[in-house]
C-alpha positions as CSV (number, residue, x, y, z in Angstrom):
1,X,-5.8,18.4,0.3
2,X,-2.8,19.7,1.9
3,X,0.7,17.7,2.0
4,X,1.4,17.6,5.9
5,X,4.3,15.0,5.4
6,X,7.0,16.5,7.8
7,X,9.0,13.2,8.2
8,X,12.7,13.2,8.1
9,X,14.0,11.3,5.4
10,X,17.5,10.5,4.0
11,X,18.5,12.3,0.7
12,X,18.7,9.1,-1.4
13,X,16.9,5.5,-1.0
14,X,18.5,2.9,1.4
15,X,20.1,-0.1,-0.3
16,X,18.7,-3.3,-1.7
17,X,17.6,-6.4,0.2
18,X,19.9,-9.4,-0.3
19,X,18.2,-12.0,-2.5
20,X,19.1,-15.6,-3.4
21,X,20.7,-15.2,-7.0
22,X,19.0,-17.3,-9.6
23,X,19.9,-15.9,-13.2
24,X,22.6,-17.8,-14.8
25,X,23.7,-14.4,-16.6
26,X,27.3,-12.8,-16.0
27,X,26.1,-10.2,-13.7
28,X,24.1,-10.7,-10.4
29,X,21.5,-8.5,-9.5
30,X,23.7,-6.9,-6.5
31,X,26.4,-6.3,-9.3
32,X,23.9,-4.6,-11.8
33,X,22.9,-2.5,-8.6
34,X,26.1,-1.4,-7.7
35,X,27.3,-0.8,-11.4
36,X,24.5,1.9,-11.2
37,X,22.8,-0.4,-14.2
38,X,19.2,0.2,-12.7
39,X,17.5,-0.8,-16.0
40,X,19.5,-4.1,-16.1
41,X,18.8,-4.7,-12.5
42,X,15.0,-4.1,-12.9
43,X,15.2,-6.7,-16.1
44,X,17.0,-8.9,-13.7
45,X,14.1,-8.7,-11.2
46,X,11.1,-9.0,-13.6
47,X,12.7,-11.9,-15.4
48,X,13.2,-13.7,-12.1
49,X,10.1,-12.9,-10.4
50,X,8.8,-16.2,-10.0
51,X,11.8,-17.0,-8.0
52,X,11.9,-14.5,-5.7
53,X,10.2,-13.7,-2.2
54,X,7.5,-11.4,-3.0
55,X,7.9,-8.8,-0.6
56,X,11.9,-8.2,-1.4
57,X,11.0,-8.4,-5.0
58,X,8.8,-5.3,-4.6
59,X,11.1,-3.7,-2.2
60,X,14.0,-4.1,-4.6
61,X,12.2,-3.1,-7.6
62,X,10.9,-0.1,-5.7
63,X,14.3,0.9,-4.7
64,X,15.5,0.6,-8.3
65,X,12.9,2.6,-9.8
66,X,13.4,5.2,-7.1
67,X,17.0,5.3,-8.5
68,X,15.9,5.7,-11.9
69,X,13.7,8.5,-11.0
70,X,10.5,6.8,-11.8
71,X,9.1,7.7,-8.7
72,X,5.4,6.7,-9.5
73,X,6.4,2.9,-10.4
74,X,8.7,3.3,-7.2
75,X,5.8,4.0,-4.8
76,X,3.5,1.3,-6.4
77,X,6.2,-1.3,-5.5
78,X,7.4,0.0,-2.4
79,X,3.3,-0.1,-1.1
80,X,3.0,-3.6,-2.5
81,X,6.2,-4.5,-0.6
82,X,4.5,-3.2,2.6
83,X,1.2,-5.0,1.9
84,X,3.1,-8.4,1.2
85,X,4.5,-7.8,4.9
86,X,8.1,-6.9,4.4
87,X,7.9,-3.9,6.6
88,X,11.2,-2.6,7.9
89,X,12.8,1.1,8.1
90,X,14.5,0.7,5.1
91,X,11.0,0.1,3.1
92,X,9.4,2.9,5.2
93,X,12.4,5.5,4.6
94,X,12.2,4.9,0.7
95,X,8.5,5.1,0.5
96,X,8.7,8.4,2.5
97,X,11.3,9.4,0.3
98,X,9.5,8.8,-2.6
99,X,6.2,10.3,-1.8
100,X,8.3,13.3,-0.8
101,X,9.7,13.5,-4.3
102,X,6.1,13.1,-5.6
103,X,4.6,15.7,-3.6
104,X,1.0,14.7,-4.6
105,X,-2.2,15.4,-2.7
106,X,-3.6,11.7,-2.1
107,X,-4.9,9.4,0.6
108,X,-2.0,9.8,2.9
109,X,-1.6,13.6,2.8
110,X,-5.4,14.4,2.9
111,X,-6.6,16.4,5.9
112,X,-10.4,15.1,5.6
113,X,-11.1,12.6,8.6
114,X,-12.6,9.9,6.4
115,X,-9.6,9.8,4.3
116,X,-7.3,9.8,7.3
117,X,-9.3,7.0,9.1
118,X,-9.2,4.8,5.6
119,X,-5.3,5.8,5.4
120,X,-4.7,4.7,8.9
121,X,-6.5,1.3,9.2
122,X,-5.0,0.4,5.8
123,X,-1.5,1.0,7.1
124,X,-2.0,-1.6,9.8
125,X,-0.8,-5.0,8.4
126,X,-3.4,-8.0,8.2
127,X,-1.0,-9.9,11.0
128,X,-1.6,-7.1,13.6
129,X,-5.1,-7.4,13.4
130,X,-5.1,-10.9,14.1
131,X,-2.6,-10.1,17.0
132,X,-5.1,-7.9,18.6
133,X,-7.6,-10.3,18.4
134,X,-5.4,-13.0,20.1
135,X,-4.6,-10.4,22.9
136,X,-8.3,-9.7,23.4
137,X,-9.0,-13.5,23.6
138,X,-6.5,-13.6,26.4
139,X,-7.9,-10.8,28.1
140,X,-11.5,-12.1,28.0
141,X,-10.3,-15.5,29.2
142,X,-8.6,-13.7,32.3
143,X,-11.8,-11.7,32.9
144,X,-14.0,-15.2,32.9
145,X,-11.6,-16.6,35.4
146,X,-11.6,-13.9,37.5
147,X,-15.4,-13.4,37.4
148,X,-14.8,-9.6,36.1
149,X,-17.4,-10.6,33.3
150,X,-20.3,-12.2,34.4
151,X,-23.3,-10.9,32.9
152,X,-24.4,-12.3,29.7
153,X,-24.9,-8.6,28.0
154,X,-21.4,-8.0,29.1
155,X,-20.1,-11.1,27.7
156,X,-21.8,-10.6,24.5
157,X,-20.5,-7.2,24.1
158,X,-16.9,-8.4,25.0
159,X,-17.3,-11.4,22.4
160,X,-18.3,-8.8,19.6
161,X,-15.4,-6.7,20.6
162,X,-12.9,-9.7,20.3
163,X,-14.2,-10.6,16.9
164,X,-14.1,-7.1,15.2
165,X,-10.6,-6.7,14.5
166,X,-10.4,-10.1,12.9
167,X,-13.6,-9.6,10.9
168,X,-13.0,-6.1,9.8
169,X,-9.7,-7.3,8.4
170,X,-10.7,-10.4,6.5
171,X,-13.9,-9.3,5.2
172,X,-13.3,-5.4,4.6
173,X,-9.8,-4.7,4.5
174,X,-8.4,-7.6,2.7
175,X,-11.0,-7.1,0.1
176,X,-10.0,-2.9,-0.6
177,X,-8.5,-2.4,-4.1
178,X,-5.8,0.0,-3.9
179,X,-4.1,1.6,-7.1
180,X,-1.1,3.9,-7.8
181,X,-1.2,5.9,-10.6
182,X,1.8,5.5,-13.1
183,X,0.8,8.5,-15.1
184,X,-1.6,11.5,-14.8
185,X,-5.3,10.0,-15.4
186,X,-8.4,12.1,-16.1
187,X,-11.2,11.6,-13.8
188,X,-15.0,11.3,-15.3
189,X,-18.2,11.9,-13.9
190,X,-19.2,8.5,-15.4
191,X,-17.6,5.2,-16.4
192,X,-16.9,6.5,-20.0
193,X,-15.0,9.3,-21.8
194,X,-18.7,10.8,-22.9
195,X,-18.9,12.1,-19.4
196,X,-17.4,15.3,-18.2
197,X,-14.1,15.7,-16.7
198,X,-14.0,16.3,-12.9
199,X,-10.4,16.7,-12.2
200,X,-7.4,14.5,-12.6
201,X,-5.3,11.9,-10.5
202,X,-1.6,13.0,-10.4
203,X,1.1,10.3,-11.4
204,X,2.2,8.7,-8.0
205,X,-1.1,9.2,-6.3
206,X,-2.5,6.6,-3.9
207,X,-6.3,5.9,-4.4
208,X,-8.7,3.5,-3.0
209,X,-10.9,1.8,-5.8
210,X,-14.9,0.8,-5.5
211,X,-17.2,-0.3,-8.5
212,X,-15.8,-1.7,-11.6
213,X,-17.6,-1.3,-14.9
214,X,-16.3,-2.2,-18.3
215,X,-12.7,-1.1,-17.9
216,X,-13.6,1.9,-15.4
217,X,-13.3,2.1,-11.7
218,X,-14.7,4.4,-9.1
219,X,-12.6,6.1,-6.9
220,X,-13.9,5.8,-3.1
221,X,-10.8,7.7,-1.4
222,X,-9.6,10.0,-1.4
223,X,-13.1,12.0,-1.2
224,X,-12.0,14.9,-3.0
225,X,-11.2,12.7,-6.1
226,X,-14.5,10.9,-6.2
227,X,-15.3,9.7,-9.9
228,X,-14.2,7.5,-12.5
229,X,-11.1,6.4,-13.8
230,X,-9.9,4.1,-16.7
231,X,-8.0,1.5,-15.4
232,X,-5.3,1.7,-18.1
233,X,-2.2,3.3,-16.2
234,X,-3.3,2.3,-12.7
235,X,-1.1,-0.3,-10.6
236,X,-3.3,-2.5,-8.9
237,X,-2.7,-4.5,-5.6
């Protein structure tokens, strides 16, 4: 695989998102961040995770980890923020910056068509698939009222088209297991270290997981990394 990312990014990640302070300690999260006490800021977030919005929690933690230079952990949390629906220019910029620092060959940089298709479909939020379905429903209603759809075969085909985005999102994409490697992890031919080594997933790489056997996942995508990997050192989401 070859890294083809040419997106222009800022020299450093953009700032944190505001949160409702929940700690009773002297320093708030924002104060810790501004003082460049990134370890303290990370601990603040982790200790108060249950009281914070999930998307903002992962965005802020990913941004803090990027400031600390822990780019694999930063990528995991920024990817998680996007999956949770916290999508804006800051999140996308910070994620692009982190991936630029990592320079890994993975699902997002693969030139293989199956990998590109999978990466593109997974980058679309679930809410977008629902919106597409609703738009198609409205279009179908208009076509029926104007009698542009009259044949039963055409109506059946259009109904299938309308249902596909929502069903695809709910019964496939929502069940896909993602992971980011926190450290370099060896890939084996089978679900055990007794099998031969096939290669290595580099720290910060994003992979799509398949079957699970006794602590081992099968890598489905990217195709070049297909094989078995131990769940340790993987951030699952």
